[in-house]
C-alpha positions in Angstrom: 33.9 147.6 55.7 31.9 147.0 58.8 31.1 143.5 57.6 34.9 142.6 57.3 35.5 144.0 60.7 32.7 141.9 62.2 34.0 138.8 60.4 37.5 139.4 61.8 36.2 139.8 65.3 34.2 136.5 65.0 37.2 134.6 63.6 39.5 135.9 66.3 37.0 135.0 69.0 36.6 131.5 67.6 40.3 131.0 67.5 40.7 132.2 71.1 37.9 130.0 72.2 39.4 127.0 70.3 42.9 127.6 71.9 41.6 127.5 75.4 39.7 124.3 74.7 42.9 122.7 73.3 45.0 123.6 76.4 42.4 122.2 78.7 42.3 119.0 76.6 46.0 118.7 76.7 46.1 119.2 80.5 43.4 116.6 81.0 45.1 114.2 78.7 48.7 114.5 80.0 47.8 114.7 83.7 47.2 110.9 84.2 50.3 110.2 82.1 52.4 112.5 84.3 51.0 110.9 87.4 51.8 107.4 86.0 55.3 108.6 85.1 55.7 110.0 88.6 54.4 106.8 90.1 56.8 104.8 88.0 59.7 107.1 89.0 58.8 106.6 92.7 58.6 102.9 92.2 62.0 103.0 90.4 63.5 104.9 93.3 62.1 102.5 95.8 63.4 99.6 93.7 66.8 101.2 93.5 66.8 101.7 97.3 65.7 98.1 97.8 68.4 96.9 95.4 71.0 98.9 97.3 69.8 97.6 100.6 69.9 94.1 99.2 73.4 94.6 97.9 74.5 95.8 101.3 72.9 92.8 103.0 74.5 90.4 100.5 77.8 92.1 101.1 77.3 91.8 104.9 76.4 88.1 104.4 79.5 87.5 102.3 81.7 89.2 104.9 80.1 87.1 107.7 80.6 84.0 105.5 84.2 84.8 104.8 84.8 85.5 108.5 83.1 82.2 109.4 85.2 80.4 106.9 88.4 82.0 108.1 87.5 81.2 111.7 86.7 77.6 110.7 90.0 77.3 108.9 91.8 78.7 111.9 90.0 76.2 114.2 90.8 73.4 111.8 94.5 74.4 111.8 94.5 74.6 115.6 92.9 71.2 115.8 95.5 69.8 113.4 98.3 71.3 115.4 96.8 69.9 118.7 96.4 66.6 117.0 100.0 66.6 115.9 101.1 67.6 119.4 99.0 64.8 120.9 100.6 62.3 118.5 104.1 63.5 119.4 103.3 63.3 123.1 101.8 59.8 122.6 105.0 58.8 120.8 107.1 60.2 123.6 104.9 58.4 126.1 105.3 55.1 124.2 109.1 55.6 124.1 109.2 56.3 127.8 107.0 53.3 128.5 109.4 51.1 126.4 112.4 52.5 128.2 110.6 51.9 131.6 109.8 48.4 130.5 113.4 47.8 129.5 114.7 49.3 132.7 112.3 47.2 134.7 113.4 44.1 132.9 117.1 44.9 133.5 116.2 45.6 137.2 114.5 42.2 137.5 117.5 40.5 135.9 119.9 42.3 138.2 117.6 41.5 141.1 117.5 37.8 140.2 121.3 37.8 139.9 121.7 39.6 143.2 119.3 37.2 144.8 121.4 34.3 143.5 124.6 35.9 144.8 123.0 36.8 148.2 121.8 33.2 148.5 125.3 32.0 147.8 126.8 34.3 150.4 124.2 33.2 152.9 125.2 29.6 152.2 128.8 30.6 152.8 128.0 32.3 156.1 125.8 29.5 157.2 128.6 27.0 156.5 131.6 29.2 157.4 133.1 26.6 159.6 133.3 24.2 156.7 135.6 26.5 154.7 139.3 25.6 154.9 142.3 27.3 153.3 143.3 25.5 150.1 145.6 28.0 148.3 147.4 31.2 149.0 149.9 33.7 147.4 151.8 36.8 148.4 152.3 39.6 145.9 155.0 42.2 146.7 155.0 45.8 145.5 157.7 48.4 145.0 158.1 51.3 147.5 155.1 53.6 147.3 153.6 51.7 144.4 150.3 49.9 143.8 151.0 48.5 140.3 151.3 44.8 139.7 154.7 43.6 138.5 155.2 40.7 136.1 156.0 38.4 139.0 152.9 39.5 140.9 150.7 38.7 137.9 152.3 35.3 137.6 151.7 34.5 141.3 148.0 35.5 140.8 147.7 33.4 137.6 149.0 30.3 139.5 146.6 31.0 142.4 143.6 31.3 139.9 144.7 28.0 138.3 144.7 26.2 141.7 141.0 27.2 142.3 139.8 26.1 138.9 138.1 23.0 140.1 136.5 24.6 143.2 132.8 25.0 143.4 132.3 26.5 146.8 135.1 29.0 147.6 135.8 32.5 148.9 138.9 34.6 148.4 140.4 36.8 151.1 142.6 39.7 150.0 144.6 41.7 152.6 146.8 44.7 151.6 149.9 45.9 153.7 152.7 48.5 153.6 155.9 49.0 155.4 156.1 51.5 158.3 157.5 54.4 156.3 155.0 57.2 156.1 151.9 58.3 158.1 149.2 55.9 159.2 146.7 57.6 156.9 148.9 57.3 153.9 149.8 53.7 154.5 146.2 52.7 155.1 145.2 54.3 151.8 148.1 52.7 149.9 147.4 49.2 151.3 143.8 49.6 150.2 144.9 50.6 146.7 147.2 47.6 146.5 144.4 45.3 147.6 142.1 46.9 144.9 144.7 46.2 142.2 144.8 42.5 143.1 141.0 42.2 143.2 140.7 44.0 139.9 143.1 41.6 138.3 141.4 38.5 139.7 138.0 39.7 138.5 138.9 40.9 135.1 141.6 38.3 134.1 140.2 35.2 135.9 136.5 35.9 136.1 136.4 35.4 139.9 133.0 36.8 141.0 133.3 39.9 143.1 130.8 38.5 145.7 133.3 35.7 146.5 136.1 38.2 147.4 136.6 39.8 150.8 139.1 42.7 150.8 140.7 44.9 153.4 143.6 47.3 153.6 145.6 47.0 156.9 148.4 49.5 156.3 151.6 48.7 158.3 149.8 46.4 160.7 150.8 42.7 160.9 154.3 43.1 159.3 155.7 40.0 157.6 159.1 40.9 158.9 159.8 43.0 162.1 163.3 43.9 160.9 164.2 47.5 160.0 166.4 46.6 157.0 165.5 47.3 153.4 164.9 43.6 152.8 162.5 43.5 155.7 160.6 46.5 154.5 160.4 45.0 151.0 158.7 41.9 152.5 156.1 44.1 154.2 155.0 45.9 151.0 152.6 43.1 150.0 149.1 41.7 149.4 148.3 38.4 150.8 145.6 36.3 148.9 144.1 33.2 150.4 141.4 30.9 149.0 139.1 29.0 151.3 136.9 26.2 150.1 134.1 24.1 151.5 134.6 21.3 148.9 135.4 18.3 151.0 137.9 16.8 148.6 139.8 20.1 148.4 139.4 20.9 152.1 141.1 17.7 153.1 144.1 18.6 151.0 147.0 20.6 152.4 147.3 24.2 151.5 149.8 24.9 148.7 153.1 26.5 149.5 153.4 30.2 149.6 154.2 32.0 146.3 156.4 34.9 147.5 157.3 37.5 144.9 159.9 40.2 145.7 161.5 43.0 143.8 
């Protein structure tokens, strides 16, 4: 009985002693593994943090790149717009330059023409004593009117035909009225009548305007001093005279008056 008890105690003690040794062994064996696992975990955490940081940095780089691309596109569009505006302004400048060139050419042409006409007038003035009357006509008007009648146009047509062979000539046009009405009214009416005659000679017979000398004298220098209707009719007139310095024409007698009445 005692033997069995001793054996039981011995077995129990051995088992207890073996259990303690096993736990220590397990701890000694697993501790390095756990440390390695912990080290791997820490490294994994650091890698994850680094990966996240790298992702954020990549995102920031992408955003900066997109911003830079957008800014570059905007600058490019602005440059294109400015280039287009510059091209438009250049085109406008070219058009203005062309217009200015055309205007300058026209001005030069007019200047040349004016120079020629002025030269002709100077020659006329220089030789004014050489000009003699070669043809004349009187055109009458209705009361208060400044319109040419059929008879008035015929008289001017004949006058223009008489000067067809002249090279150096001038034309004097004097407008008149009767004494009915104020001085101011008559002066203006006589001027309008003279203008009507000049316009007809220039437009219908191509007489250069620089060869024409015109004046409106109102009721001055009446053709008839009478106070009858017939006398007043004669005073409502425009007298046209052509003077020439052509010797062959100057030696000829002036043509007879062409009086037209209504």
